[in-house]
C-alpha positions as CSV (number, residue, x, y, z in Angstrom):
1,M,121.8,121.2,102.7
2,D,123.2,123.5,105.2
3,I,123.2,127.3,105.5
4,K,126.7,127.7,103.9
5,E,125.6,125.7,100.9
6,I,122.5,127.9,100.5
7,Q,124.5,131.1,100.8
8,N,127.0,129.8,98.2
9,L,124.0,129.0,95.9
10,I,122.6,132.5,96.4
11,K,126.0,134.0,95.4
12,F,126.3,131.8,92.4
13,V,122.8,132.7,91.1
14,A,123.4,136.4,91.7
15,K,126.7,136.2,89.7
16,S,125.1,134.1,86.9
17,G,122.6,136.8,86.0
18,A,119.6,134.4,86.1
19,S,116.4,136.1,87.2
20,E,114.9,133.0,89.0
21,V,116.1,129.6,90.0
22,K,114.1,126.8,91.6
23,L,115.7,123.8,93.2
24,E,113.6,120.9,94.4
25,M,115.1,117.8,96.1
26,E,113.5,115.0,98.1
27,D,112.8,117.1,101.2
28,I,113.9,120.6,100.3
29,K,112.5,123.2,98.0
30,I,114.5,126.4,97.3
31,T,113.4,129.3,95.1
32,I,115.9,132.2,94.4
33,K,114.6,135.3,92.6
34,T,117.0,138.1,91.7
35,G,116.0,141.6,90.9
36,S,117.9,144.8,90.2
37,E,118.2,145.6,93.9
38,T,117.6,142.5,96.0
39,T,117.6,138.7,96.0
40,E,114.6,136.9,97.5
41,V,115.1,133.4,98.9
42,T,112.3,131.1,99.9
43,Y,113.3,127.9,101.6
44,T,110.9,125.2,102.7
45,Q,111.5,121.8,104.1
46,A,108.9,119.0,103.8
47,A,110.1,116.9,106.7
48,P,112.2,118.0,109.6
49,V,115.0,115.7,108.7
50,Q,117.7,118.3,109.3
51,A,117.9,121.1,112.0
52,I,117.6,123.9,109.4
53,P,114.7,126.4,110.0
54,Q,112.7,127.9,107.3
55,I,114.5,130.9,105.8
56,S,113.1,133.9,104.0
57,Q,115.8,136.5,103.5
58,A,116.6,139.4,101.2
59,A,120.2,140.1,100.4
60,P,121.7,142.8,98.2
61,V,123.0,141.7,94.8
62,A,125.7,143.4,92.9
63,V,124.5,144.2,89.4
64,T,126.9,142.8,86.9
65,N,127.1,142.8,83.1
66,E,127.7,139.0,82.9
67,A,125.8,136.9,80.4
68,P,123.4,134.2,81.5
69,A,124.8,130.7,82.1
70,P,124.1,129.3,78.5
71,A,125.9,132.1,76.9
72,A,128.8,131.7,79.3
73,A,129.1,128.0,78.2
74,A,129.3,129.1,74.6
75,N,132.0,131.7,75.5
76,A,134.0,129.0,77.2
77,E,134.3,127.1,74.0
78,D,135.3,130.2,72.1
79,N,138.0,131.0,74.8
80,S,139.7,127.6,74.6
81,K,142.4,128.9,72.4
82,Y,143.4,131.6,74.9
83,V,145.5,131.2,78.0
84,T,144.0,132.3,81.4
85,I,146.0,134.3,83.9
86,K,144.6,133.3,87.3
87,S,144.8,134.8,90.8
88,P,147.6,133.1,92.8
89,I,146.1,134.4,96.1
90,I,142.9,135.7,97.8
91,G,142.7,139.4,98.1
92,T,141.5,142.6,96.5
93,L,142.6,143.2,92.8
94,Y,143.8,146.6,91.6
95,R,144.3,147.2,87.9
96,K,146.4,150.4,88.5
97,P,149.5,151.0,90.7
98,S,147.7,154.0,92.3
99,P,144.4,155.8,91.7
100,D,146.0,158.5,89.6
101,K,148.1,156.2,87.4
102,P,147.0,154.4,84.2
103,L,145.9,150.7,84.1
104,F,148.7,148.1,84.0
105,V,147.0,146.3,81.0
106,E,143.9,146.8,78.9
107,V,142.3,144.8,76.2
108,G,144.7,144.8,73.2
109,S,147.8,145.4,75.4
110,E,150.9,143.4,74.4
111,I,152.5,141.7,77.4
112,K,155.8,139.8,77.9
113,V,156.9,137.3,80.5
114,G,157.4,139.2,83.8
115,D,155.2,142.2,82.9
116,T,153.0,143.3,85.8
117,V,149.3,142.8,84.9
118,C,147.7,143.8,88.2
119,I,148.2,144.1,92.0
120,I,146.4,141.9,94.6
121,E,146.3,143.3,98.1
122,A,146.3,140.6,100.8
123,M,146.6,141.4,104.5
124,K,147.8,144.9,103.8
125,L,150.6,143.6,101.4
126,F,150.5,144.6,97.8
127,N,151.5,141.7,95.6
128,E,152.4,142.4,91.9
129,I,151.0,139.7,89.7
130,E,153.3,139.1,86.8
131,S,152.5,137.4,83.5
132,E,154.0,134.0,82.9
133,I,153.3,134.2,79.2
134,S,153.7,136.6,76.3
135,G,150.8,137.6,74.1
136,T,147.9,140.0,73.8
137,I,145.2,140.7,76.4
138,V,142.0,139.6,74.8
139,K,139.6,140.0,77.8
140,V,139.6,141.4,81.3
141,L,137.5,139.2,83.5
142,I,137.5,141.2,86.8
143,D,136.8,144.9,87.7
144,D,139.2,147.2,89.5
145,S,139.0,147.0,93.3
146,S,137.2,143.7,93.3
147,P,137.7,140.8,95.7
148,V,139.3,137.7,94.1
149,E,139.6,134.1,95.1
150,F,142.5,131.7,94.7
151,D,142.7,130.4,91.2
152,Q,140.0,132.8,89.9
153,P,140.5,133.8,86.2
154,L,141.6,137.4,85.8
155,F,142.7,137.9,82.2
156,L,142.5,136.0,78.9
157,V,145.6,136.2,76.8
158,D,146.1,135.2,73.1
159,P,149.6,133.7,73.1
160,S,150.0,133.9,69.2
């Protein structure tokens, strides 16, 4: 397990809302504890098989209102009847055309094919993200001014 994998694990645990995660493999033991302000990571290695030193770090964690992983799995089953609008690019998502304007869409908004649902800024270019389906916005999955990844779910739409 390399540093990148450990960092990705830390990010995943922070987003999941879990308070503590322990991972034990043959020669590696990792404990990640999240609090309201920081994340503590303890990393120990039984045998020096790899060239990874012991790490003890504290990283800031964004406090989110996401449910823990078991509840997220239950929500995924409930959301199977909805269509997901996903991010076509990496960048920063904006839900308004400018700070003083209203949101493009909110929960309950009726959208048609071609309606702008948000803007994603990538490399100083503002890309309007248009809906490819008609329906009603059921859930907004990302906050305004948040970074998004390629293919990250942004909105759930009820096509009926």
